[in-house]
C-alpha positions in Angstrom: -17.2 -11.3 1.0 -18.8 -10.6 -2.3 -16.3 -7.7 -3.5 -12.8 -6.3 -2.8 -11.8 -2.8 -3.4 -8.0 -1.6 -3.0 -6.8 1.9 -1.9 -3.1 2.5 -1.9 0.5 2.6 -3.5 2.9 0.4 -5.2 2.6 -2.1 -2.4 -1.0 -3.1 -3.8 -0.7 -1.6 -7.4 -1.2 -4.3 -10.2 -1.1 -2.1 -13.3 -2.6 1.4 -12.8 0.4 3.2 -13.8 1.3 1.4 -16.8 -0.1 4.0 -19.3 0.6 7.2 -17.3 3.5 9.4 -17.6 5.3 8.4 -14.5 8.8 6.9 -13.5 6.7 4.6 -11.1 6.2 1.4 -13.1 6.9 -1.9 -12.9 5.6 -3.3 -16.5 9.1 -4.5 -17.4 11.5 -7.2 -16.6 12.7 -8.2 -14.0 9.5 -7.3 -12.3 7.3 -10.4 -12.5 10.1 -12.9 -13.2 8.1 -15.0 -11.0 4.5 -14.2 -12.0 2.8 -16.5 -14.4 1.8 -13.6 -16.4 5.4 -11.8 -16.5 5.6 -8.3 -15.9 2.4 -6.7 -15.2 3.0 -3.4 -13.4 3.3 -5.5 -9.9 6.5 -3.9 -8.0 7.5 -7.3 -7.2 9.3 -10.7 -8.6 5.7 -12.6 -8.3 2.4 -12.0 -7.0 2.2 -8.8 -4.4 0.3 -8.1 -1.3 -2.8 -7.6 -3.3 -3.0 -11.0 -4.7 -2.2 -12.6 -1.4 -5.1 -10.8 0.4 -7.2 -11.6 -2.3 -6.5 -15.3 -2.4 -7.1 -15.3 1.6 -10.5 -13.8 1.2 -11.7 -15.8 -1.5 -10.5 -14.3 -5.0 -7.7 -16.6 -6.1 -7.4 -14.9 -9.6 -7.1 -11.5 -7.8 -9.0 -8.3 -8.4 -8.5 -6.2 -11.7 -6.8 -2.9 -12.0 -9.1 0.2 -12.5 -7.6 1.4 -15.6 -8.9 -1.9 -17.8 -11.3 -3.1 -15.2 -14.5 -4.9 -17.2 -18.0 -5.2 -16.2 -17.2 -8.8 -15.5 -14.6 -7.6 -13.1 -16.1 -4.8 -11.2 -18.7 -7.1 -9.7 -15.9 -8.5 -7.9 -14.3 -5.3 -6.8 -11.4 -3.1 -8.0 -7.7 -2.1 -7.2 -7.3 1.4 -7.4 -3.7 1.3 -6.0 -1.2 3.5 -7.7 2.6 3.3 -7.5 3.9 6.7 -6.1 0.5 7.7 -4.8 0.0 9.4 -1.7 -2.7 10.8 0.9 -1.4 14.1 0.0 -2.3 15.0 -3.7 1.3 16.4 -4.3 3.0 13.3 -2.8 4.9 11.5 -5.6 4.6 14.3 -8.0 8.3 14.1 -8.2 7.5 10.8 -10.1 5.3 12.1 -12.8 1.5 11.6 -13.2 0.2 9.0 -10.4 -3.3 8.5 -8.8 -3.2 10.1 -5.2 -5.9 8.7 -2.8 -8.2 11.6 -3.8 -7.9 10.6 -7.7 -8.6 7.1 -6.3 -12.0 8.1 -4.6 -12.8 9.6 -7.8 -12.4 6.6 -9.7 -14.4 4.6 -7.2 -17.3 7.0 -7.8 -17.0 6.1 -11.4 -17.0 2.4 -10.8 -20.0 3.0 -8.4 -22.1 4.6 -11.2 -21.0 1.7 -13.6 -22.0 -0.8 -10.9 -25.5 1.3 -10.5 -26.1 0.9 -14.4 -25.0 -2.7 -14.3 -26.7 -4.1 -11.3 -29.2 -1.8 -10.2 -28.7 0.6 -7.2 -30.2 -1.8 -4.5 -27.7 -4.6 -5.6 -24.7 -2.0 -5.7 -25.3 -0.5 -2.2 -25.6 -4.4 -0.9 -22.4 -5.1 -2.4 -20.4 -2.2 -1.1 -21.7 -2.5 2.0 -20.7 -6.2 2.4 -17.2 -5.8 0.5 -13.9 -5.8 2.1 -11.9 -2.5 1.7 -8.1 -2.5 2.0 -6.3 1.0 2.3 -2.4 0.8 2.5 -1.3 4.3 1.6 1.1 6.9 3.4 4.5 5.7 2.6 4.5 8.3 -0.3 3.7 11.0 1.9 7.1 10.3 3.7 9.5 8.8 1.0 8.2 11.1 -2.0 7.3 14.0 -0.1 8.4 14.9 3.7 11.8 12.9 3.3 13.0 13.9 -0.2 16.5 14.9 0.3 16.0 18.3 -1.2 12.9 19.1 0.9 15.0 20.4 3.8 13.1 23.7 3.9 9.6 21.6 4.6 11.3 19.5 7.3 12.6 22.8 8.9 9.1 24.5 8.7 7.1 21.6 9.9 8.0 19.1 12.5 7.0 15.6 12.0 4.5 15.7 14.7 2.8 18.5 12.8 3.0 16.7 9.5 1.7 13.4 10.7 -1.5 15.2 12.1 -2.0 17.1 9.0 -1.5 13.8 6.8 -3.6 11.7 9.2 -6.6 14.5 9.7 -6.8 14.5 5.6 -6.8 10.7 5.6 -9.7 10.8 8.0 -11.8 12.7 5.7 -10.9 10.6 2.8 -11.9 7.6 4.5 -15.2 9.2 5.7 -15.8 9.8 2.2 -15.2 6.1 1.2 -17.8 5.5 4.3 -20.3 7.8 3.0 -19.9 6.0 -0.4 -21.2 2.8 1.2 -17.8 1.2 2.7 -18.3 -0.6 5.9 -15.5 -3.0 6.3 -12.4 -1.3 5.9 -8.7 -2.6 6.8 -6.6 0.3 7.2 -2.9 -0.5 7.3 -0.2 1.5 9.1 3.1 2.0 7.6 6.1 -0.3 8.2 10.0 0.7 9.2 10.4 3.0 6.0 13.7 4.1 7.9 14.9 0.7 7.4 14.3 0.2 3.7 17.3 0.1 1.2 16.6 3.4 -0.6 16.5 5.4 2.7 19.6 3.7 4.0 21.2 4.8 0.7 19.9 8.4 0.9 20.5 8.7 4.7 23.1 6.5 6.0 22.6 5.8 9.4 24.8 6.7 12.3 27.5 4.4 13.6 25.6 1.3 15.5 22.4 1.9 14.0 20.6 -0.4 11.3 18.2 2.1 10.4 17.3 5.8 10.0 15.6 6.4 13.4 14.2 9.9 12.3 12.4 8.3 9.8 10.8 5.7 11.6 10.0 8.1 14.5 8.1 10.4 12.0 6.2 7.0 10.7 5.2 6.4 14.4 3.7 9.6 14.7 1.7 8.8 11.6 0.7 5.1 12.8 -0.6 6.6 16.1 -2.8 9.2 14.1 -4.2 6.3 11.9 -5.2 4.4 15.2 -7.1 7.5 16.1 -8.7 8.1 12.9 -9.9 4.1 13.1 -11.2 4.6 16.5 -13.0 7.9 15.1 -14.5 6.2 12.1 -15.8 3.3 14.3 -18.2 5.5 16.1 -20.2 5.9 12.8 -23.1 3.8 12.5 -22.4 0.2 11.1 -18.8 1.0 10.6 -16.1 -1.8 11.2 -12.7 -0.1 10.4 -9.8 -2.1 11.6 -6.0 -1.0 12.2 -3.2 -3.4 10.7 0.1 -2.9 12.8 2.6 -3.2 9.7 5.2 -1.5 11.9 4.9 -4.7 14.2 4.8 -6.9 11.2 8.1 -5.6 9.7 9.7 -5.7 13.4 9.5 -9.4 13.1 12.9 -11.1 13.6 14.5 -11.5 10.0 14.8 -15.5 9.3 18.6 -16.6 9.3 20.3 -16.2 6.2 17.9 -13.5 4.7 19.6 -10.5 3.7 17.4 -7.6 5.2 19.3 -4.5 3.6 20.6 -5.3 0.0 17.7 -5.6 -2.7 17.6 -8.7 -4.9 17.6 -6.9 -8.1 20.2 -4.5 -9.7 18.8 -1.0 -8.7 18.9 2.3 -10.4 20.5 4.8 -8.1 18.4 7.6 -9.4 15.0 6.0 -8.5 15.9 2.7 -6.5 13.8 0.8 -9.1 15.0 -2.4 -10.8 17.0 -1.5 -14.0 15.2 -2.8 -17.0 16.2 -6.3 -18.2 19.2 -6.7 -15.5 19.2 -10.3 -13.9 18.1 -10.3 -10.3 19.6 -12.5 -7.5 19.0 -16.2 -7.9 17.3 -16.8 -4.7 14.6 -14.2 -4.1 13.6 -15.6 -0.8 16.9 -14.7 0.5 16.1 -11.1 0.3 13.6 -9.1 2.2 13.4 -6.5 -1.0 13.3 -7.0 -4.5 14.3 -3.6 -5.2 14.7 -0.6 -3.0 11.4 -0.2 -1.6 9.4 -3.6 -2.4 9.3 -6.8 -0.3 9.9 -10.0 -2.5 6.9 -12.1 -2.9 7.3 -14.5 0.1 7.5 -11.4 2.6 4.3 -9.8 0.8 2.4 -13.2 1.4 3.9 -13.2 5.1 2.3 -9.7 5.6 -1.0 -10.8 4.1 -0.9 -13.7 6.5 -0.4 -11.8 9.4 -3.0 -9.0 8.5 -5.6 -11.9 7.6 -4.8 -14.0 11.0 -3.9 -11.6 13.3 -3.6 -11.9 16.4 -5.4 -9.0 17.8 -4.6 -6.5 19.3 -0.9 -6.7 18.6 -1.0 -7.0 14.8 -4.7 -6.1 14.0 -7.1 -4.1 16.2 -9.9 -4.4 16.8 -10.3 -7.1 14.1 -8.1 -9.4 12.1 -9.1 -9.1 8.3 -10.5 -12.6 8.8 -12.8 -11.6 11.9 -13.6 -8.3 9.8 -15.2 -10.4 6.9 
């Protein structure tokens, strides 16, 4: 593929939030402790999911963040992902200023204008139609919106089914906008087991005998079902090749022996679940699933990338794995 474009949240963010007025930042140690460039704004100990997918599809140096992408960078694509960003504009607003998916699509419009000026409209159209797009977003519509602990009135008024329908319908029109901008090869990630991440286990301790918060996981399943319908609807469009990546199934894989699936590797702040700045993390990062209260350690991000890239269809990727899509 000639280019790679990312839309998403902190699972894909490579530094777009560093200069925003937000608590959703990772440009300080111990983030980046295993990354050659140190802390860059990646919410991980080392490389993240965006880096690993980029390497698999032929961009070993990764894709530049929107906020400082040069003309030399943008011909290979752009990473628009923003920690805390969601499908709904208000998701993550509790964290300060973040780029929602609508913001990210606006930023994509500005990059298309730059590309038109740089390489001409015809070359830009070809680049956009042949490039791979990855969208992994929606976690913050739950973590930093629907399931914010004090959002009880919202949960009482709107059922998880209704909320999922609203969010995925919004997502449909956003992905349609991406198609209208020229995207044709799009990998759309569903959400993983959010009810099993350390932050939600801390906020909502599971009932006796349960490992995770089943209410949250059920709500996520409604979302994922909706996203699969969105992908099917978009694939009716001429030339469209959208595919669904089943993050739920990937995160349901058995945890390797000796790996801690519930406690984060770093010392986390109880207020926001992120690594405490300057704290010393666990020594053996690979013995944990999570680096902080939300994000996988690099080796598990690499495993997610590998699963999305190679499939198999249809259990993990449907109708295509990323390798088949490109």
